[in-house]
Structures are given as structure tokens and as C-alpha cells.
C-alpha positions as CSV (number, residue, x, y, z in Angstrom):
1,X,76.4,-47.3,-58.2
2,X,75.9,-49.1,-55.1
3,X,76.0,-53.0,-54.0
4,X,74.4,-54.1,-50.7
5,X,75.6,-57.7,-49.2
6,X,73.2,-59.8,-47.1
7,X,74.6,-58.3,-43.6
8,X,74.2,-54.8,-44.6
9,X,74.6,-52.3,-47.3
10,X,78.5,-51.7,-48.7
11,X,78.4,-48.5,-50.5
12,X,80.9,-48.3,-54.0
13,X,81.0,-44.5,-54.6
14,X,81.6,-42.3,-57.4
15,X,82.6,-38.6,-57.4
16,X,79.4,-36.4,-57.2
17,X,79.0,-34.1,-60.4
18,X,79.3,-30.3,-59.6
19,X,76.4,-28.8,-58.0
20,X,75.2,-32.3,-57.3
21,X,74.1,-33.3,-53.6
22,X,74.7,-37.3,-52.6
23,X,71.7,-39.1,-52.0
24,X,72.3,-41.8,-49.8
25,X,70.0,-44.8,-49.1
26,X,67.6,-44.1,-46.5
27,X,65.8,-46.3,-43.7
28,X,63.4,-47.1,-46.1
29,X,65.7,-48.1,-48.6
30,X,67.5,-50.5,-46.8
31,X,64.5,-52.1,-45.0
32,X,62.9,-52.4,-48.3
33,X,66.1,-54.6,-49.8
34,X,65.8,-56.7,-46.6
35,X,62.2,-57.2,-47.6
36,X,62.9,-58.2,-51.2
37,X,66.1,-59.8,-50.4
38,X,63.9,-62.3,-48.6
39,X,61.1,-62.3,-51.6
40,X,63.7,-62.7,-54.0
41,X,61.7,-60.2,-56.4
42,X,62.8,-57.4,-58.7
43,X,61.6,-54.0,-57.2
44,X,62.1,-50.2,-58.2
45,X,62.7,-47.1,-55.7
46,X,62.6,-43.7,-56.7
47,X,65.5,-41.6,-55.7
48,X,66.9,-38.2,-56.1
49,X,69.6,-35.5,-55.8
50,X,70.2,-32.1,-56.6
51,X,68.4,-31.0,-59.7
52,X,68.4,-34.7,-60.6
53,X,66.0,-37.7,-60.6
54,X,67.6,-41.0,-60.6
55,X,66.0,-44.7,-60.6
56,X,67.7,-47.6,-58.8
57,X,66.4,-51.1,-60.2
58,X,67.6,-53.6,-57.7
59,X,68.3,-57.3,-58.5
60,X,68.9,-60.2,-56.3
61,X,71.8,-62.6,-57.2
62,X,71.7,-65.6,-55.6
63,X,74.5,-68.1,-54.5
64,X,75.2,-71.6,-55.5
65,X,73.7,-73.0,-52.4
66,X,70.5,-71.1,-53.8
67,X,70.7,-68.7,-50.7
68,X,70.6,-65.1,-51.3
69,X,74.0,-63.5,-51.4
70,X,74.0,-59.8,-52.9
71,X,71.5,-57.1,-54.1
72,X,72.8,-54.7,-56.9
73,X,71.2,-51.3,-57.3
74,X,71.6,-49.7,-61.0
75,X,70.7,-45.9,-60.9
76,X,69.4,-44.3,-64.3
77,X,69.7,-40.4,-65.2
78,X,66.7,-39.2,-66.4
79,X,67.2,-35.5,-66.0
80,X,66.7,-34.5,-69.3
81,X,63.6,-36.7,-69.9
82,X,61.9,-34.8,-66.9
83,X,62.8,-31.6,-68.3
84,X,61.5,-32.5,-71.7
85,X,58.1,-33.7,-69.8
86,X,58.0,-30.0,-68.3
87,X,58.7,-28.2,-71.1
88,X,55.9,-30.3,-72.8
89,X,53.3,-29.7,-69.7
90,X,54.2,-26.0,-69.3
91,X,53.9,-25.7,-73.6
92,X,50.4,-27.4,-73.1
93,X,49.2,-25.0,-70.7
94,X,50.2,-22.2,-73.0
95,X,48.3,-23.5,-76.1
96,X,45.0,-23.9,-73.7
97,X,45.4,-20.5,-72.4
98,X,45.6,-19.1,-75.8
99,X,42.8,-21.4,-77.4
100,X,40.4,-20.6,-74.7
101,X,41.3,-16.7,-74.9
102,X,40.8,-16.8,-79.0
103,X,37.5,-15.5,-80.3
104,X,37.1,-18.6,-82.5
105,X,36.3,-22.1,-81.9
106,X,39.4,-24.6,-82.1
107,X,39.3,-28.4,-82.1
108,X,41.7,-30.6,-82.3
109,X,41.7,-34.4,-83.3
110,X,44.2,-37.2,-83.3
111,X,45.4,-39.6,-86.0
112,X,42.1,-41.6,-85.4
113,X,40.1,-39.1,-86.9
114,X,38.3,-38.8,-83.4
115,X,38.3,-35.5,-81.8
116,X,40.7,-35.1,-78.5
117,X,40.5,-31.3,-77.8
118,X,37.7,-28.1,-78.1
119,X,38.5,-24.7,-76.6
120,X,36.2,-22.8,-74.2
121,X,34.7,-20.9,-77.0
122,X,33.5,-24.2,-78.7
123,X,32.1,-25.2,-75.6
124,X,30.3,-22.0,-74.8
125,X,28.6,-22.3,-78.4
126,X,27.4,-25.3,-77.9
127,X,26.7,-25.2,-74.3
128,X,28.1,-28.7,-74.1
129,X,30.9,-30.1,-71.9
130,X,34.0,-31.5,-72.8
131,X,33.3,-35.0,-72.6
132,X,29.9,-34.7,-74.7
133,X,31.9,-33.0,-77.5
134,X,34.8,-35.2,-77.4
135,X,35.2,-38.4,-80.1
136,X,32.3,-37.9,-82.7
137,X,29.9,-36.3,-80.0
138,X,30.1,-32.8,-81.4
139,X,28.8,-34.3,-84.9
140,X,25.0,-34.6,-83.0
141,X,25.1,-30.6,-83.4
142,X,25.5,-30.1,-87.0
143,X,22.3,-29.6,-89.0
144,X,21.0,-33.5,-90.3
145,X,21.1,-31.5,-93.8
146,X,24.6,-30.5,-93.5
147,X,25.9,-33.7,-91.8
148,X,26.9,-36.1,-94.3
149,X,28.5,-33.7,-96.8
150,X,30.3,-32.4,-93.7
151,X,31.5,-36.0,-92.2
152,X,32.7,-36.7,-96.3
153,X,34.9,-33.7,-96.6
154,X,36.1,-34.2,-93.1
155,X,37.1,-37.9,-94.1
156,X,38.4,-37.5,-97.4
157,X,40.6,-34.6,-96.4
158,X,41.8,-36.6,-93.2
159,X,42.9,-39.6,-95.6
160,X,44.4,-37.5,-98.2
161,X,46.3,-35.6,-95.5
162,X,45.5,-32.0,-96.9
163,X,43.4,-28.8,-95.5
164,X,39.5,-28.2,-96.1
165,X,37.5,-25.4,-95.8
166,X,33.6,-25.9,-95.7
167,X,30.3,-24.3,-94.5
168,X,27.6,-26.0,-92.3
169,X,25.4,-25.2,-89.5
170,X,25.8,-25.7,-86.3
171,X,23.5,-25.8,-83.2
172,X,23.9,-23.0,-80.8
173,X,23.4,-23.2,-77.0
174,X,20.0,-21.2,-77.5
175,X,19.1,-24.2,-79.8
176,X,18.9,-22.4,-83.4
177,X,21.3,-23.1,-86.1
178,X,24.4,-20.9,-86.6
179,X,26.4,-20.9,-89.9
180,X,29.8,-21.5,-89.6
181,X,33.1,-21.9,-91.7
182,X,35.5,-24.6,-90.7
183,X,39.4,-24.3,-91.6
184,X,41.4,-27.5,-91.0
185,X,45.1,-28.2,-91.1
186,X,46.9,-31.6,-90.6
187,X,49.6,-31.9,-87.9
188,X,52.7,-33.1,-87.9
189,X,55.5,-34.2,-85.7
190,X,58.7,-32.8,-85.9
191,X,59.8,-36.1,-88.0
192,X,57.2,-36.1,-89.9
193,X,55.1,-38.1,-88.1
194,X,50.9,-37.6,-88.8
195,X,49.0,-36.8,-85.6
196,X,45.9,-35.6,-86.4
197,X,44.1,-32.3,-87.4
198,X,43.7,-28.9,-86.2
199,X,40.7,-26.7,-86.7
200,X,39.0,-23.0,-86.3
201,X,35.7,-21.8,-86.6
202,X,34.3,-18.7,-87.3
203,X,30.2,-17.8,-87.1
204,X,29.5,-16.5,-90.2
205,X,25.6,-16.1,-89.4
206,X,25.2,-12.7,-89.7
207,X,27.3,-12.7,-93.5
208,X,24.8,-15.7,-94.3
209,X,22.3,-13.4,-93.9
210,X,23.4,-10.3,-95.6
211,X,24.5,-12.5,-98.4
212,X,20.8,-13.6,-98.8
213,X,19.5,-10.2,-98.3
214,X,21.4,-9.1,-101.5
215,X,20.3,-11.7,-103.6
216,X,16.8,-11.5,-102.4
217,X,17.1,-8.1,-102.8
218,X,18.8,-8.6,-106.7
219,X,15.5,-10.8,-107.3
220,X,13.2,-7.6,-106.6
221,X,15.4,-5.8,-108.3
222,X,14.9,-8.0,-111.5
223,X,11.3,-8.0,-111.0
224,X,10.8,-4.6,-110.9
225,X,13.2,-4.0,-114.0
226,X,10.8,-6.8,-115.8
227,X,7.7,-4.7,-114.6
228,X,8.9,-1.2,-115.9
229,X,10.0,-3.1,-119.5
230,X,6.4,-4.2,-119.4
231,X,5.2,-0.7,-118.7
232,X,7.4,1.1,-121.3
233,X,6.7,-1.4,-124.0
234,X,2.7,-1.1,-123.4
235,X,3.1,2.4,-123.6
236,X,5.0,2.3,-127.1
237,X,2.7,0.0,-128.8
238,X,-0.7,1.6,-127.8
239,X,0.4,5.1,-127.5
240,X,3.5,6.0,-129.4
241,X,2.8,3.3,-132.4
242,X,-0.8,4.3,-132.9
243,X,0.1,7.7,-133.5
244,X,2.9,6.9,-135.9
245,X,0.0,4.9,-137.7
246,X,-2.1,7.5,-137.6
247,X,0.6,10.0,-138.7
248,X,1.4,7.4,-141.5
249,X,-2.2,7.2,-142.8
250,X,-2.1,11.2,-143.1
251,X,0.8,11.5,-145.1
252,X,-1.0,8.8,-147.3
253,X,-4.0,10.6,-148.0
254,X,-2.2,13.8,-148.2
255,X,-0.3,11.8,-151.2
256,X,-3.1,11.1,-153.2
257,X,-4.2,14.4,-152.8
258,X,-1.2,15.5,-154.6
259,X,-1.2,15.9,-158.6
260,X,1.1,13.7,-160.1
261,X,3.0,16.3,-162.1
262,X,3.9,17.7,-159.0
263,X,6.7,15.4,-158.6
264,X,8.9,17.3,-155.9
265,X,6.1,17.6,-153.0
266,X,5.1,13.9,-154.0
267,X,8.4,12.8,-153.6
268,X,8.9,14.7,-150.1
269,X,5.6,13.0,-148.7
270,X,6.8,9.7,-150.0
271,X,10.5,9.9,-147.9
272,X,8.3,11.1,-144.8
273,X,5.8,8.4,-145.2
274,X,8.8,5.7,-145.6
275,X,10.8,7.7,-142.8
276,X,7.5,7.2,-140.3
277,X,7.2,3.4,-141.6
278,X,10.7,2.7,-140.2
279,X,10.4,4.3,-137.3
280,X,7.2,2.7,-136.4
281,X,9.1,-0.7,-137.5
282,X,12.0,0.4,-134.8
283,X,9.3,1.0,-132.2
284,X,8.1,-2.3,-132.5
285,X,11.1,-4.1,-132.4
286,X,12.4,-2.0,-129.2
287,X,8.5,-2.7,-127.5
288,X,9.3,-6.3,-128.3
289,X,13.0,-6.1,-127.1
290,X,11.5,-5.0,-123.5
291,X,8.8,-7.0,-123.1
292,X,7.7,-10.0,-125.3
293,X,4.0,-10.3,-125.6
294,X,4.5,-13.4,-127.8
295,X,6.3,-15.6,-124.7
296,X,2.9,-14.3,-122.7
297,X,0.7,-16.0,-125.4
298,X,2.0,-18.5,-127.0
299,X,5.1,-19.6,-124.8
300,X,8.9,-20.0,-125.0
301,X,9.2,-21.9,-128.4
302,X,7.6,-19.5,-130.3
303,X,9.3,-16.2,-128.7
304,X,12.7,-17.6,-128.7
305,X,12.0,-18.4,-132.7
306,X,10.6,-15.3,-133.2
307,X,13.7,-13.7,-132.0
308,X,16.2,-15.9,-133.7
309,X,14.5,-15.0,-136.9
310,X,14.4,-11.7,-136.2
311,X,18.1,-11.4,-135.4
312,X,19.2,-13.1,-138.4
313,X,17.0,-11.0,-140.4
314,X,18.2,-7.6,-139.1
315,X,21.8,-8.5,-138.7
316,X,22.7,-11.2,-141.7
317,X,23.5,-13.7,-139.1
318,X,22.5,-17.6,-139.7
319,X,20.6,-18.5,-136.6
320,X,19.4,-22.0,-136.0
321,X,16.8,-22.7,-133.6
322,X,16.5,-26.8,-132.6
323,X,13.8,-27.4,-129.7
324,X,13.2,-30.8,-128.8
325,X,11.6,-33.3,-125.6
326,X,10.4,-30.3,-123.9
327,X,8.0,-30.6,-121.1
328,X,4.3,-29.5,-121.7
329,X,4.4,-26.8,-118.9
330,X,7.2,-24.6,-118.4
331,X,6.5,-22.4,-115.4
332,X,6.4,-18.5,-116.6
333,X,9.4,-17.2,-114.2
334,X,11.9,-20.3,-115.9
335,X,10.5,-19.4,-119.5
336,X,11.0,-15.3,-119.0
337,X,14.7,-16.4,-117.4
338,X,15.5,-18.3,-120.6
339,X,14.4,-16.1,-122.9
340,X,16.4,-13.3,-121.4
341,X,19.4,-15.1,-121.5
342,X,19.0,-16.2,-125.0
343,X,17.9,-12.7,-126.0
344,X,21.2,-11.5,-124.2
345,X,23.5,-14.0,-126.0
346,X,22.3,-13.2,-128.9
347,X,22.9,-9.5,-128.6
348,X,26.7,-10.4,-127.6
349,X,26.9,-12.4,-130.4
350,X,25.8,-9.5,-132.6
351,X,27.8,-7.0,-130.8
352,X,31.2,-8.7,-130.0
353,X,31.8,-12.4,-131.4
354,X,31.6,-11.3,-135.5
355,X,30.2,-14.8,-135.5
356,X,28.5,-16.1,-139.2
357,X,26.3,-18.9,-137.7
358,X,24.6,-19.5,-134.2
359,X,22.6,-22.5,-132.9
360,X,20.4,-21.8,-130.1
361,X,19.0,-25.6,-128.6
362,X,16.2,-25.6,-126.5
363,X,15.8,-29.2,-125.0
364,X,14.5,-30.8,-121.9
365,X,12.6,-33.6,-120.1
366,X,10.3,-34.0,-117.1
367,X,12.7,-33.1,-114.7
368,X,14.0,-30.1,-116.0
369,X,14.8,-27.4,-119.0
370,X,18.0,-26.1,-120.7
371,X,18.9,-23.9,-123.6
372,X,22.5,-24.1,-125.1
373,X,23.5,-21.0,-127.5
374,X,26.7,-21.5,-129.4
375,X,28.5,-19.5,-131.9
376,X,31.6,-19.5,-134.6
377,X,33.0,-16.5,-133.8
378,X,36.3,-14.9,-132.3
379,X,35.4,-15.6,-128.6
380,X,37.1,-14.4,-125.3
381,X,39.3,-15.6,-122.4
382,X,37.0,-16.2,-119.2
383,X,39.5,-16.0,-117.0
384,X,40.4,-12.6,-117.7
385,X,38.0,-10.0,-116.3
386,X,37.3,-7.2,-118.9
387,X,36.8,-3.6,-117.3
388,X,35.2,-2.4,-120.3
389,X,32.5,-5.4,-120.7
390,X,29.1,-4.8,-119.3
391,X,26.9,-6.9,-116.6
392,X,25.5,-9.2,-119.5
393,X,26.8,-12.5,-118.0
394,X,26.8,-11.3,-114.5
395,X,22.9,-10.5,-114.8
396,X,22.9,-14.1,-116.7
397,X,23.9,-15.9,-113.5
398,X,21.9,-13.8,-111.3
399,X,18.4,-14.6,-113.1
400,X,19.7,-18.3,-113.3
401,X,20.3,-18.4,-109.7
402,X,16.7,-16.8,-108.9
403,X,15.0,-19.8,-110.5
404,X,17.4,-22.2,-109.0
405,X,19.3,-23.3,-112.1
406,X,23.1,-23.0,-113.1
407,X,24.7,-21.3,-115.9
408,X,28.3,-22.3,-117.5
409,X,30.0,-20.5,-120.1
410,X,32.9,-21.9,-122.1
411,X,34.9,-20.1,-124.5
412,X,37.8,-20.1,-126.3
413,X,40.1,-17.3,-128.3
414,X,38.9,-17.9,-132.2
415,X,36.8,-21.0,-131.7
416,X,33.7,-19.2,-130.3
417,X,31.4,-19.4,-127.2
418,X,29.0,-21.6,-125.5
419,X,26.7,-20.5,-122.8
420,X,24.5,-23.4,-121.5
421,X,21.7,-22.2,-118.9
422,X,20.6,-25.8,-117.5
423,X,17.0,-25.3,-114.7
424,X,15.5,-28.3,-112.9
425,X,11.9,-27.4,-113.1
426,X,10.9,-28.5,-109.4
427,X,14.0,-25.9,-108.7
428,X,11.6,-23.0,-109.3
429,X,9.4,-23.4,-107.0
430,X,11.8,-24.0,-104.2
431,X,13.9,-20.7,-105.3
432,X,10.9,-18.9,-104.8
433,X,10.1,-20.0,-101.2
434,X,14.1,-19.8,-100.3
435,X,13.8,-16.1,-101.3
436,X,10.8,-15.2,-99.4
437,X,12.2,-17.4,-96.2
438,X,15.5,-15.4,-96.8
439,X,13.9,-12.0,-96.8
440,X,12.3,-12.5,-93.6
441,X,15.2,-14.3,-91.9
442,X,17.2,-10.7,-92.7
443,X,14.4,-9.0,-91.2
444,X,14.6,-11.1,-88.1
445,X,18.0,-11.1,-88.2
446,X,18.2,-7.4,-88.1
447,X,15.9,-6.9,-85.4
448,X,18.2,-9.6,-83.2
449,X,21.7,-7.5,-84.0
450,X,22.9,-5.3,-81.0
451,X,22.3,-1.7,-81.0
452,X,20.3,-1.2,-83.8
């Protein structure tokens, strides 16, 4: 510590630290003190020693006659503070280098939810400057259809201080929107103080195009399967069933020509005639299972009622069918989808559930149609996947997705199973348009991929 009197400085020295170089007041320091003695105000001067930094705060002390009499200087050692600031600057420099070199889009926000940093990858992707993206400026690049959902997820996660993951479309520098998946996690100081969020985005446009193509391919496969089913059903009905009918007529005529005394031959012909009728009945049932002509001609309600009666009579299971509040017109693709779901569900009841009774309820209103199939069978664990199980439920999900609906399966062991299919009537047209658009987008995307 050093003191300076009115007529000149008088130094009170201390022993310097090891490796320290003593810093004496310079001419500028002395002149500054002289000026501030007269103005009688406090002032500060930066002074330095070897590998250390000191701050001198000078105070004016007045005598009883209100004349300046003494100046006092106090030095504070801020070496550790300076070292921490240097470490922090170096850490930020390394972070920016890593962030700008990473092949992802990185962002950071403060505790006020406003973004404070975007890496070079983000700026190159959007073609905008850092100043344009800071704060909420980045939101202008989000697709209008995704913005509300995106901000809702971000705000809710921010308020709860939890991580989040969401997909949305972000405008590319070429003006096209690309799908990105955004992962965000909260940031905390060492003492637990919340300081904002950090997140990263990955461009998943190609993955989205691939998924859309696979979904479109699944739809085309189901459509091709239905066409092949209809063709085979027609062949069975128009060709094989007619042949069996002719064979039955011939056996009936043969039976009439045999004398009643020839009991053995008549019994043999009767047995053949009975087998022919059973085979003809089975062919008719197979034809209806492959393609329901009743669905095409009289509608979904009649087709489901006939299916329930057929299952009940053939397998001795009580199947109750109820329909209520159905709209006047149901699109053909929705009707076919619901019929196939009911058909698959009832087949599962027969094969696996060991149920004594089943309820099939078809309902709806002007905005949508619902189908519920429930049974009192042994049920199954929906959380476990059975490698021996077929693809029945998978096919149900794919069919309902193609018409824009949703399927839920609830089952409890030894308490039965319930399958609920719901389809908005306006979703069928939208789903068909989306499939066409996805198919076209995939073709364009494949042309645009490098090396193809």
C-alpha cells in the first residue's frame, strides 16, 4: 500500500512477493493524483506487476480546515479473476471452434428463452446472418404449419426444465423446406443455476422421403393384394363353383337312374353328392373371404352383418353386431378398410382368444366412422412382442393409416381384447392425396440425390 502527501509522495513499501516486480508510481500517476487532489474526487488507476494485475483506488482525505492534506491508495490483487476470465475466453473459443466444425445445426438460448448463439452450420443451412437469427428471429424460418406446435413444445419443455425432441420443417437457403429433428437439453451452472438451453438439429429430409415412399409402397401393395383377391374370388365363383354345381347336378341325375334295390351304389353316390355340396360351400366361403361382393353391392353394414352371422354359425361363437348413427355415404376405401379390420379381428377371436362372445359395434356421425370389436377371451400382453404371431395387427395399422385414421388395441390377460378403429371422413381424401404427393416427392428426391 502507498500513501501520497500534499507536498509529494511518501511511499510505505511492503516486501514484494517471490517472482514479483515492484511497480512504482509513474509520472502520469503522480500527475493524476495532483489533479485529483485539487478536484477532491475519487478516481482509479490500473497498475501492473509481473504476472499480476492491481487496481488502485485513490481517496482524498481533508483536514479540519477543508484543505487537501492526504491521498491514500489501496491495491486489490485481481490475478485470479483475470486468470478465470482468460480461461473462460479460451473455453468459449474452443466451444465455438468445435460447434462450427460439427456436421449438425447447433443453437443456444438464455434463461429468457431467447436464442443467443447459432453455429456456422446453422447459418449456412438457412443462408441468414447471426443477427437475423438471434432472439426469436430463427422462428421465421420454420414452416407455418409447424410453427405453433414447435413453439408449444419448446415453451413447455423450457418451463419444465426438461429435454425435448421434435420434428419440424426449416427453410433451407435455396427456399425449400427441409425436415429436421431437434434435440434440446437444459443447461445448468456448477451451482445448479439454470442458464438456458442448448440443442442440435439434423437434416432428416431424405429419411422422411424414404418413409413416405415405404408407406406409399405399402399402400400400393395392399391395393395390388385387393385386386388379386378380387380376381381369385371371381375365378372361384364363376369357374370352379359352376363346375362343382354341374358335377352335383350330374350326381343327382345318376342317383335317380339307380334302382332303389342297389343300396350300396346309391349310398356311394349320395356320399359323393354330399362331398360335392360341402366343397361348393367351402369355395363360396373362401370367395367371400377373399372379396365380399356384398360390400360392393349393398354396403358396409350388410357386409359386416353377414360376416358376423357366418362366423357365429360356423364356429359356434356368439357374435353380436350393432350399428348406429352411420352417415349416409361411406367412401369405398374406408368401407373396405373397416371390413378387413373386422374380418381380421374376428379370425383372431376364432384362432386365439377362446372367447364365448364377441361384440362388433359400427357407429359414427357426419365427421367420422368408428368400429369397435371386443371379446371376453383370454387376451394378451400388448407390451410384449410374440415372434410366433402373424402380421394381422400390423396389417390393420397399415390399412387404417392409408385412410388417415387411427387404430388402438387394448388387451388384458384373461379379460379380453378390444380393437377400436376410427376414421375421419375427410381424412380419406387427404390421405389419398398425400400418398400421391409422397410418391412424386420421392421420385424428385431420388433424382436430386448425389451419385444417383
